[in-house]
C-alpha positions in Angstrom: -18.2 -57.6 75.6 -16.4 -55.9 72.8 -18.0 -54.4 69.7 -16.5 -55.0 66.3 -15.1 -52.2 64.1 -14.4 -52.1 60.4 -15.8 -55.6 60.0 -18.0 -57.1 57.3 -20.2 -60.1 57.5 -23.2 -62.1 56.4 -26.1 -64.1 58.0 -25.5 -67.7 58.9 -28.3 -69.7 57.2 -29.0 -73.5 57.2 -28.2 -73.8 53.5 -24.6 -72.7 54.2 -23.9 -74.4 57.6 -21.8 -77.2 56.2 -20.0 -75.1 53.6 -19.1 -72.2 55.9 -17.8 -74.4 58.8 -15.8 -76.6 56.4 -14.2 -73.9 54.2 -14.1 -71.1 56.9 -13.9 -68.2 54.5 -11.3 -65.7 55.6 -13.1 -62.9 53.7 -15.9 -62.9 56.3 -15.1 -61.1 59.6 -18.2 -61.9 61.5 -21.5 -63.9 61.1 -24.9 -63.0 62.3 -27.3 -65.8 63.5 -31.1 -65.6 63.9 -31.4 -66.2 67.7 -34.6 -68.2 67.5 -33.0 -70.8 65.2 -30.7 -71.9 68.0 -32.7 -71.3 71.2 -33.3 -74.5 73.1 -32.0 -76.5 70.1 -29.6 -79.4 69.8 -28.6 -81.7 67.0 -27.3 -80.4 63.7 -28.0 -76.7 64.3 -26.2 -76.7 67.7 -23.3 -78.7 66.2 -22.7 -76.1 63.5 -23.2 -73.2 65.8 -20.4 -74.5 68.0 -18.2 -75.0 65.0 -19.0 -71.4 63.8 -18.3 -70.0 67.2 -14.9 -71.6 67.4 -13.8 -69.8 64.2 -15.7 -66.4 64.1 -17.2 -63.7 66.3 -21.0 -63.9 66.2 -23.8 -61.4 66.3 -27.2 -62.6 67.7 -30.2 -61.1 66.0 -33.8 -62.0 67.0 -37.3 -61.6 65.5 -39.6 -62.7 68.4 -38.8 -60.4 71.4 -41.8 -58.2 70.6 -40.6 -55.5 72.9 -43.3 -53.1 71.8 -46.2 -55.4 72.8 -48.2 -54.3 75.8 -47.5 -56.1 79.0 -44.6 -58.0 80.3 -42.0 -60.0 78.4 -42.4 -63.7 77.7 -40.0 -64.9 80.4 -39.6 -68.4 79.0 -38.4 -66.7 75.8 -36.0 -64.5 77.7 -34.6 -67.4 79.7 -33.8 -69.3 76.5 -32.3 -66.1 74.9 -30.1 -65.6 77.9 -29.0 -69.3 77.8 -28.0 -68.8 74.2 -25.9 -65.7 75.0 -23.9 -67.9 77.4 -23.1 -70.3 74.6 -22.5 -67.7 71.9 -20.9 -64.9 73.8 -22.1 -62.5 71.1 -20.4 -59.4 70.0 -23.8 -57.7 70.0 -27.4 -58.9 70.5 -30.4 -57.3 68.9 -34.1 -57.5 67.9 -36.6 -55.1 66.4 -38.4 -52.1 67.8 -41.8 -53.6 67.0 -44.7 -55.6 68.5 -46.5 -58.7 67.4 -48.3 -60.1 70.5 -51.7 -59.1 71.7 -52.8 -60.7 75.0 -52.3 -64.4 74.4 -52.3 -64.2 70.6 -49.2 -63.7 68.4 -49.0 -62.5 64.8 -45.3 -63.5 64.5 -44.8 -60.3 62.6 -42.8 -57.1 63.2 -45.6 -54.6 63.6 -45.1 -50.8 63.8 -45.6 -49.1 67.1 -47.3 -45.9 68.0 -44.5 -43.3 68.6 -46.1 -41.8 71.6 -44.8 -40.5 75.0 -46.6 -43.3 76.8 -45.0 -45.9 74.6 -41.6 -44.3 75.0 -41.9 -44.6 78.8 -43.1 -48.2 78.7 -40.5 -49.4 76.1 -37.7 -47.6 77.9 -38.5 -49.4 81.1 -38.5 -52.7 79.2 -35.2 -52.0 77.5 -33.6 -51.2 80.8 -35.0 -54.4 82.3 -33.8 -56.4 79.3 -30.3 -55.1 79.5 -30.1 -55.8 83.2 -31.4 -59.3 82.7 -29.0 -60.2 79.9 -26.1 -58.3 81.4 -25.1 -56.5 78.3 -26.1 -53.7 76.0 -29.0 -54.4 73.6 -29.5 -53.1 70.1 -32.9 -52.4 68.5 -33.4 -52.5 64.7 -35.4 -49.9 63.0 -38.3 -51.8 61.4 -39.8 -51.7 57.9 -43.4 -50.6 57.8 -46.4 -50.4 55.5 -48.7 -48.3 57.7 -48.3 -45.6 60.4 -50.5 -44.8 63.3 -52.2 -41.6 64.1 -51.6 -40.1 67.5 -47.8 -40.2 67.5 -45.9 -37.6 69.5 -42.6 -38.2 67.7 -41.5 -39.2 64.3 -39.7 -42.6 64.3 -36.1 -41.2 64.2 -36.8 -38.8 67.1 -38.5 -41.6 69.1 -35.5 -43.8 68.5 -33.0 -41.1 69.5 -34.8 -40.4 72.8 -35.1 -44.1 73.6 -31.4 -44.7 73.1 -30.5 -41.6 75.1 -32.6 -42.7 78.0 -31.5 -46.4 78.1 -28.0 -46.5 76.8 -29.2 -49.1 74.3 -28.0 -49.1 70.7 -29.5 -49.2 67.2 -29.0 -51.9 64.6 -29.4 -49.5 61.6 -31.2 -51.4 58.7 -30.5 -49.3 55.6 -32.9 -51.3 53.5 -35.6 -50.5 55.9 -34.8 -46.8 55.7 -35.4 -46.9 51.9 -38.5 -49.1 52.2 -40.0 -46.6 54.7 -38.9 -43.7 52.5 -41.0 -45.1 49.7 -43.9 -46.4 51.7 -44.2 -43.8 54.5 -42.4 -40.7 53.2 -39.7 -40.9 55.9 -36.5 -39.0 54.9 -33.5 -41.3 55.3 -31.0 -38.5 55.9 -33.2 -37.0 58.6 -33.0 -40.4 60.3 -29.2 -40.4 60.1 -28.9 -36.9 61.5 -31.1 -37.8 64.5 -28.7 -40.6 65.7 -25.5 -40.2 67.7 -22.5 -42.1 66.4 -22.0 -44.0 69.6 -25.5 -45.4 69.4 -25.1 -47.2 66.1 -24.0 -50.8 66.5 -23.9 -52.0 62.9 -25.6 -51.8 59.6 -28.0 -54.2 57.9 -27.8 -54.4 54.1 -30.5 -56.3 52.2 -32.9 -56.3 49.2 -36.6 -55.7 48.9 -39.4 -56.4 46.5 -41.2 -53.7 44.5 -44.9 -54.6 44.1 -45.7 -51.4 42.3 -47.8 -49.7 44.9 -45.7 -50.8 47.9 -42.1 -52.0 48.7 -41.9 -55.2 50.7 -38.9 -55.9 53.0 -38.2 -59.4 51.7 -34.4 -59.8 52.1 -34.3 -61.3 48.6 -31.8 -60.6 45.9 -28.7 -58.4 45.8 -28.5 -55.1 47.7 -30.0 -52.6 45.2 -28.4 -49.3 44.2 -30.9 -47.4 46.2 -29.7 -49.0 49.4 -26.1 -48.7 48.5 -26.7 -44.9 48.1 -28.0 -44.8 51.7 -25.1 -46.9 52.8 -22.5 -44.5 51.4 -24.3 -41.6 53.1 -24.6 -43.6 56.4 -20.8 -44.3 56.4 -20.2 -40.5 56.2 -22.2 -40.1 59.4 -21.0 -43.3 61.1 -17.5 -44.3 59.8 -16.1 -47.6 60.9 -19.4 -49.3 61.7 -19.7 -53.0 60.9 -21.9 -54.1 58.0 -23.9 -57.4 57.6 -25.6 -58.6 54.5 -29.0 -60.3 54.9 -30.4 -62.6 52.3 -33.4 -64.7 53.6 -35.4 -65.8 50.6 -34.3 -67.7 47.4 -30.9 -68.0 49.1 -28.0 -68.4 46.6 -24.7 -70.1 46.8 -22.5 -68.6 49.6 -20.1 -67.0 47.1 -22.9 -64.7 46.0 -23.4 -63.5 49.6 -19.7 -63.1 49.9 -19.6 -60.9 46.8 -22.2 -58.6 48.4 -20.2 -58.4 51.6 -17.0 -57.6 49.6 -19.0 -54.9 47.8 -19.8 -53.3 51.2 -16.1 -53.5 52.0 -15.1 -51.8 48.8 -17.5 -49.0 49.4 -15.9 -48.4 52.8 -12.5 -48.3 51.1 -13.8 -45.7 48.6 -12.9 -47.8 45.5 -16.5 -48.6 44.4 -17.8 -46.9 41.2 -20.1 -43.9 41.8 -23.8 -44.6 42.3 -26.7 -42.4 42.3 -26.9 -39.8 45.1 -29.2 -40.2 48.1 -32.9 -39.6 47.3 -34.2 -36.3 48.6 -37.7 -35.9 50.1 -39.4 -33.2 52.2 -40.0 -34.8 55.5 -43.7 -35.7 56.1 -45.2 -33.9 59.1 -46.7 -36.0 61.8 -50.5 -36.2 62.0 -51.3 -34.4 65.2 -54.7 -36.0 65.8 -54.6 -37.5 69.3 -56.1 -41.0 69.8 -56.3 -43.2 72.9 -53.8 -46.0 72.7 -56.3 -48.3 74.4 -57.8 -50.5 71.7 -55.6 -49.1 68.9 -53.4 -52.2 68.7 -56.4 -54.5 69.2 -58.2 -52.8 66.2 -55.1 -53.2 64.1 -54.5 -56.8 65.1 -58.1 -57.7 64.3 -57.6 -56.5 60.7 -54.3 -58.3 60.1 -55.5 -61.7 61.3 -58.7 -61.7 59.2 -59.2 -64.6 56.8 -56.8 -64.7 53.9 -57.6 -62.5 50.9 -60.0 -60.2 52.9 -60.5 -57.1 50.8 -62.2 -54.3 52.8 -60.1 -53.4 55.8 -61.0 -50.9 58.5 -58.2 -48.3 58.5 -59.3 -46.6 61.7 -56.4 -45.1 63.6 -54.0 -45.2 60.6 -52.5 -42.2 58.8 -54.3 -41.7 55.5 -51.9 -39.4 53.7 -48.9 -41.6 53.1 -47.4 -42.7 49.8 -48.8 -46.2 50.4 -52.6 -46.3 51.2 -53.7 -47.7 54.6 -55.8 -50.3 52.7 -52.7 -51.5 50.9 -50.6 -51.5 54.0 -53.2 -53.6 55.9 -53.4 -56.0 53.0 -49.6 -56.5 53.2 -49.8 -57.4 56.9 -52.9 -59.6 56.5 -51.3 -61.6 53.6 -48.0 -61.8 55.4 -49.7 -63.3 58.5 -51.3 -66.1 56.7 -48.6 -66.8 54.1 -45.9 -66.9 56.8 -47.8 -69.5 58.8 -48.6 -71.5 55.6 -44.9 -71.6 54.7 -43.9 -72.7 58.1 -46.6 -75.4 58.2 -45.6 -76.7 54.7 -42.0 -77.0 55.8 -43.1 -78.8 58.9 -45.6 -81.1 57.2 -44.5 -81.7 53.6 -46.1 -85.1 53.2 -49.4 -83.8 54.6 -49.2 -80.8 52.2 -48.6 -83.2 49.3 -51.6 -85.3 50.1 -54.0 -82.4 50.7 -52.7 -80.4 47.7 -52.6 -76.6 47.8 -56.3 -75.9 48.2 -56.9 -78.6 50.8 -53.9 -77.7 52.9 -54.8 -74.0 52.8 -58.4 -74.9 53.9 -57.0 -77.0 56.7 -54.7 -74.2 57.9 -57.5 -71.8 58.0 -59.5 -74.2 60.2 -56.6 -74.8 62.5 -55.9 -71.0 62.9 -59.6 -70.5 63.7 -59.5 -73.0 66.6 -55.8 -72.8 67.6 -54.5 -69.3 66.9 -50.8 -68.7 67.5 -49.8 -68.0 71.1 -46.4 -67.6 72.8 -43.2 -66.5 71.2 -42.8 -69.5 69.0 -45.0 -71.2 66.4 -45.2 -74.4 68.5 -48.8 -73.7 69.5 -49.9 -73.9 65.8 -47.8 -76.7 64.4 -48.1 -78.9 67.4 -51.9 -78.7 67.2 -52.2 -80.2 63.7 -52.2 -83.9 64.6 -54.7 -83.7 67.4 -56.9 -81.4 65.5 -57.1 -83.8 62.5 -57.7 -86.8 64.7 -60.5 -85.2 66.8 -62.3 -82.7 64.5 -65.4 -83.5 62.5 -66.1 -79.9 61.4 -64.0 -79.6 58.2 -66.2 -79.4 55.2 -63.7 -80.5 52.7 -63.0 -83.8 50.9 -59.4 -84.7 51.2 -59.9 -88.1 49.6 -58.7 -89.9 52.7 -59.9 -90.0 56.3 -59.0 -87.2 58.6 -57.6 -89.7 61.2 -55.1 -90.9 58.5 -54.0 -87.3 57.9 -53.6 -87.0 61.6 -51.4 -90.0 61.7 -49.2 -88.6 58.9 -49.0 -85.3 60.8 -48.1 -87.0 64.1 -45.1 -88.7 62.4 -44.0 -85.6 60.7 -44.2 -83.6 63.9 -42.1 -86.2 65.7 -39.5 -86.0 62.9 -39.2 -82.2 63.3 -39.2 -82.2 67.1 -36.6 -84.9 67.5 -34.4 -83.4 64.8 -33.8 -80.2 66.8 -34.3 -81.5 70.3 -31.8 -80.5 72.9 -28.9 -82.9 73.4 -29.2 -84.9 76.6 -26.3 -84.4 79.0 -27.0 -87.6 81.0 -27.4 -90.4 78.6 -26.5 -93.8 79.9 -24.4 -96.3 78.0 -24.6 -100.1 77.7 -21.1 -100.2 79.3 -22.3 -98.4 82.3 -25.4 -100.6 82.6 -23.2 -103.7 82.3 -21.4 -102.6 85.5 -24.6 -102.0 87.4 -25.1 -103.9 90.7 -28.4 -105.6 91.4 -29.2 -102.8 93.8 -28.6 -100.2 91.1 -30.8 -102.0 88.6 -33.6 -101.9 91.2 -33.3 -98.3 92.2 -32.2 -96.4 89.1 -34.9 -94.5 87.3 -34.6 -94.5 83.5 -36.0 -91.8 81.2 -36.2 -91.5 77.5 -34.3 -88.6 76.0 -35.7 -85.5 74.4 -34.5 -86.7 70.9 -37.0 -89.5 70.8 -40.8 -89.8 70.4 -43.2 -92.7 70.7 -46.0 -92.2 68.1 -49.2 -94.4 68.2 -51.3 -94.3 65.0 -54.7 -95.6 63.9 -53.1 -96.7 60.6 -49.9 -98.5 59.5 -48.8 -95.2 58.1 -45.0 -95.2 58.3 -44.4 -97.0 55.0 -46.8 -94.5 53.4 -44.9 -91.6 54.8 -41.7 -93.0 53.6 -43.1 -93.3 50.1 -44.4 -89.7 50.2 -40.9 -88.6 51.1 -40.1 -89.7 47.5 -43.3 -88.1 46.2 -44.7 -91.6 45.6 -47.7 -93.3 47.0 -49.3 -96.7 46.5 -52.4 -98.2 48.1 -53.8 -96.5 51.3 -52.4 -97.9 54.5 -54.2 -100.6 56.5 -56.3 -99.3 59.4 -54.6 -101.0 62.3 -53.2 -99.8 65.6 -49.5 -99.1 65.0 -46.6 -97.9 67.1 -43.4 -96.2 66.0 -40.3 -95.0 67.6 -38.9 -91.8 66.0 -35.5 -90.7 67.2 -32.4 -88.7 66.2 -29.1 -90.7 65.9 -26.2 -88.3 65.2 -27.9 -86.0 62.6 -30.1 -88.7 61.0 -33.7 -89.5 61.9 -34.4 -93.1 62.6 -37.8 -94.7 62.4 -38.6 -98.0 64.0 -41.8 -100.1 64.0 -42.6 -101.3 67.6 -44.9 -104.1 68.7 -47.5 -103.5 71.5 -45.2 -104.7 74.3 -42.3 -102.5 73.2 -44.6 -99.5 72.9 -46.0 -100.1 76.4 -42.5 -100.3 77.8 -41.3 -97.2 76.0 -44.4 -95.3 77.1 -43.7 -96.0 80.8 -40.0 -95.1 80.3 -41.0 -91.7 78.8 -42.4 -90.8 82.2 -39.5 -92.3 84.1 -39.4 -95.8 85.5 -37.2 -98.3 87.4 -36.6 -101.8 86.1 -39.3 -103.1 88.4 -42.0 -100.5 87.6 -41.2 -101.1 83.9 -41.7 -104.8 84.4 -45.1 -104.1 86.1 -46.1 -102.1 83.0 -45.5 -104.9 80.5 -46.3 -108.0 82.6 -49.7 -109.4 81.7 -49.8 -111.4 85.0 -50.1 -108.3 87.1 -48.2 -105.9 89.3 -45.4 -107.3 91.4 -45.0 -110.5 89.4 -41.3 -110.4 88.3 -40.6 -113.6 86.4 -37.2 -114.1 84.7 -38.6 -113.7 81.2 -40.1 -110.3 82.0 -37.0 -109.0 83.8 -34.7 -110.2 81.0 -37.0 -108.7 78.4 -37.1 -105.3 80.0 -33.4 -105.3 80.8 -32.5 -106.2 77.2 -34.7 -103.5 75.8 -33.1 -100.9 78.2 -29.7 -102.1 77.1 -30.6 -101.8 73.4 -32.2 -98.4 73.7 -29.3 -97.2 75.8 -27.1 -98.2 72.9 -29.1 -96.0 70.6 -28.5 -93.0 73.0 -32.2 -92.9 73.9 -32.1 -93.3 77.7 -30.9 -91.2 80.6 -30.7 -92.1 84.2 
C-alpha cells in the first residue's frame, strides 16, 4: 500500500457515476468512495466501481464500523469490508472514531465517545485487531459532535494522539468537523492540529455545514465555507503535502461544481488563492473533571436519541452543561437525525408506498415499524426489509391510509424486490442455454439448478404490479383487483424487469429458488403426484429452465 501525496480529489457519488467514468477528468487525482455503497453489491454500482478503479487510485471511507461501540465488531460487516479492499486495493481505508450500536440496536449515526482511559484501552485493542484483520493501516476520522460527555480523562485531540501513538493507525483529519466542534463544543482547532504528529495524518476532508443559529450541523452541503478554508490553510502549515478530498453529500450539484472546489484546494496549496480571514481563536475549554461510571452512560444517551420524533424534554444526565451548544439542543439534533435519516432511506426505498400514504401516513407507518422492528446490525436491512411483512400481518395501526394494509404490503414487497435485485451481487456461475443444449440425459437428471441473487419471486394478495407501474409515473387509476398474483422481478444488465407469472410458473420458480434438479422440479409442478414424469411436464420444466437461463436467472 502506498499513500498519496500532493493529491486532490472528491467523493464518488451515484449522481456522477456515468459522467466521471465516461469523461475521466484529468483534474482529479483521486476519488473517495463510501465503503458501504459497494460492500456485497453487484449491478450498476459494481460496474462503475470497476471502471473507476481502472482509471484512478481510490480511497475507501466508511460510516458503519462503529469502532467505539461496546463489545466486539460485527464480523459479517468486517468480512464484506475486507472483500471490498481486495477489489479496490485502496490507497487508504478509513471510518469514524464514533459509536452507534448498543447491544443489538443500531442508531446508524456517528455518536461521540467518552474520552476516558478505559475507552482508550478498549478502542486501541480494537484498532490493532482491525489493522491485523485487514492487513493494512487504518485511518480514523475526527467526528463532528453536538454534545460532550462528562467523565472524560482526555480532550478529544489528546485522546486521538495517544490512540494513534499506541496503534500506529492514522487520522483522516476532517477540517469541517474541527470548525463545527469549535462552534458547538468550544474545541480550539489549532490545539487539535498541534496535538497530532505529521506522520499520523493521512488526508484532509473539506466540506460544508449548515448553521441553524444555535448549532452547526455537519451536513456536507454547499461549497466549503471560508471558515473551513481558514483552518485548511493553517492545517497545511502543520501538515504540508497531505492529500485533500472534497465531500458534498446533500443537494449534490453538477460534477463541475465539485471539481471547482477541489481546484480551489489545489490553488490554496500552491499559495495563489486570495487571502481569507485568519484562523478563529478561542481559549480552550477545560475538561469537566466529574467522574462518572461508563456503565449505563451510553445506554442513557441512546435512550434519549431514539425517542419518538419531536420529543422535547430530554434527560441530559452525563452530558457537559457548559458548552456553547446546550445539551438539550444537542440531544434534539441526534434525536431528529435518527428519525429523519431512517425516513429518508425508507422513502428512497419505497417511493410508491410513500406517495400513496402521503407524508403524515408514511411517517406514522415508520414510527410503528421502528417501535416493533428497531434497526439492528450494521446495515438498514433490518428496517427496510421488515416493511412488507409488517404491513401484511399487523392490525395495530390506528391510521386510515384509504386502502387496505395488505395492499400496501404488496406494494412494499414489489418495491423491496426492485431494490434488492438492483444491487444484488453478480452470480459467477450462471448457466447459459447453449450449455444446457449440450447436456446429456444424465446431466439433466443430476444437475441442481438455483435462481440467481438478482431475481425475486413475489406473491401478492392483489394484482398490484400495474398499479405500481402507474405510481412510478405518479399516476393511479382504480384500485387493483384482490386476486392472488405472482411476479418475477429481476435485473437484466442494469434494468429491472418485471414479469407476471401464472400459478404453475410461480410454483416452479419457488422450488428452483431453493435448488432443484429437473426431476424434483417436475414433482413440484405435476398435479398427478410425485414421481410421475410425463413428457408434457418434463418438456414444460425444461423449456422454462432454458428460458430463464437465457435471462441469466439460473446457476448450476
